[in-house]
C-alpha positions as CSV (number, residue, x, y, z in Angstrom):
1,M,0.1,0.0,0.0
2,N,1.4,3.7,-1.2
3,N,1.0,6.3,1.9
4,N,2.7,8.6,-0.4
5,R,0.3,11.1,-1.7
6,D,0.2,13.8,-3.6
7,Y,-2.0,16.8,-2.5
8,T,-2.6,20.1,-4.3
9,F,-4.0,22.9,-2.4
10,E,-5.7,25.9,-3.9
11,E,-6.1,28.8,-2.3
12,I,-9.8,30.2,-2.1
13,P,-10.4,33.8,-3.0
14,D,-10.5,36.0,-0.5
15,S,-14.1,38.1,-1.5
16,S,-17.1,39.7,0.0
17,H,-19.1,37.4,-1.4
18,N,-17.4,34.5,-0.2
19,E,-17.2,36.1,3.1
20,Q,-21.2,36.8,3.0
21,D,-22.1,33.4,1.5
22,F,-19.8,32.0,4.6
23,Y,-21.7,33.5,7.2
24,A,-25.3,33.3,5.9
25,K,-24.7,29.8,5.8
26,F,-23.2,29.8,9.5
27,R,-25.8,31.8,10.6
28,E,-28.2,28.8,9.0
29,R,-26.7,26.4,11.4
30,L,-26.4,28.3,14.2
31,D,-30.5,28.6,13.8
32,D,-30.5,25.2,13.5
33,V,-28.1,23.8,16.8
34,Q,-28.7,26.9,18.7
35,K,-31.7,28.4,20.5
36,F,-31.2,31.8,21.8
37,P,-30.9,33.4,23.8
38,A,-28.4,31.4,25.7
39,D,-24.9,31.4,26.6
40,Y,-22.5,30.5,23.8
41,L,-18.8,29.6,24.0
42,F,-16.4,31.2,21.3
43,K,-13.2,29.1,20.9
44,F,-10.1,30.9,19.0
45,I,-6.4,30.0,18.6
46,Y,-3.5,32.6,18.3
47,P,-0.1,32.9,18.3
48,S,0.9,33.5,21.9
49,N,1.3,37.0,22.7
50,E,0.1,39.5,25.2
51,E,-0.9,41.7,22.5
52,T,-2.9,39.9,20.5
53,M,-4.8,38.5,23.5
54,K,-5.8,41.9,24.4
55,R,-7.1,42.7,21.2
56,I,-9.4,39.8,21.5
57,K,-10.8,40.7,24.7
58,D,-10.9,44.1,23.4
59,V,-13.9,43.1,21.2
60,F,-15.7,41.7,24.4
61,A,-14.9,44.3,26.9
62,G,-18.2,45.9,28.7
63,T,-19.7,42.2,28.4
64,N,-19.9,39.6,31.0
65,A,-17.5,37.2,29.3
66,E,-15.6,34.3,31.1
67,Y,-12.5,33.6,29.6
68,E,-10.4,30.3,30.0
69,Y,-7.0,29.8,28.1
70,K,-5.1,26.6,27.1
71,A,-1.3,27.2,26.0
72,S,0.0,24.3,23.7
73,A,2.3,22.0,24.2
74,N,5.2,24.1,23.1
75,R,3.4,27.4,24.4
76,K,3.8,28.8,20.8
77,Y,0.3,29.4,20.5
78,T,-2.8,29.7,23.1
79,S,-6.6,29.1,22.6
80,I,-9.1,31.3,24.4
81,S,-12.6,29.9,25.1
82,I,-15.3,32.5,25.8
83,K,-18.3,32.3,27.3
84,L,-21.0,35.0,26.8
85,Y,-24.8,35.2,27.3
86,I,-26.3,36.3,23.3
87,I,-29.3,37.1,22.3
88,D,-29.3,36.3,18.8
89,A,-27.3,34.3,15.8
90,D,-26.4,37.7,14.6
91,T,-24.5,39.2,17.8
92,V,-22.3,35.6,17.4
93,I,-21.3,36.4,13.9
94,N,-21.1,40.0,14.6
95,Y,-18.3,39.0,17.4
96,Y,-16.5,36.6,14.8
97,K,-16.8,39.1,12.3
98,E,-14.9,41.7,14.7
99,V,-12.1,39.1,15.7
100,A,-11.5,37.7,12.3
101,K,-10.1,41.3,11.8
102,I,-7.1,40.5,14.4
103,E,-4.0,38.9,12.3
104,G,-3.4,35.8,13.7
105,V,-6.2,34.6,15.1
106,I,-7.7,31.0,14.0
107,M,-11.7,30.9,15.0
108,L,-12.7,27.0,15.7
């Protein structure tokens, strides 16, 4: 059995149309699996540094968000879980859009 596989990756064009499609589909999925208002758990991974952590937390400033952190084994990355009471799917999407502006952050 040959385990050597040749993978070809193509970059998905980053256009506002694709972003609109992504968030429209995400909203549909949210509506299917989550009843609002409710607690919602946001999860992000970012390169471990104080500035990035601060920028993520700034997005949730003025809320009663609860934060949990976990560093990777080599401490190169940190995951942050943010629990927050959310009123609707649009609010979830708005938070994700704001965090998406922060370089290096991966949204889970």
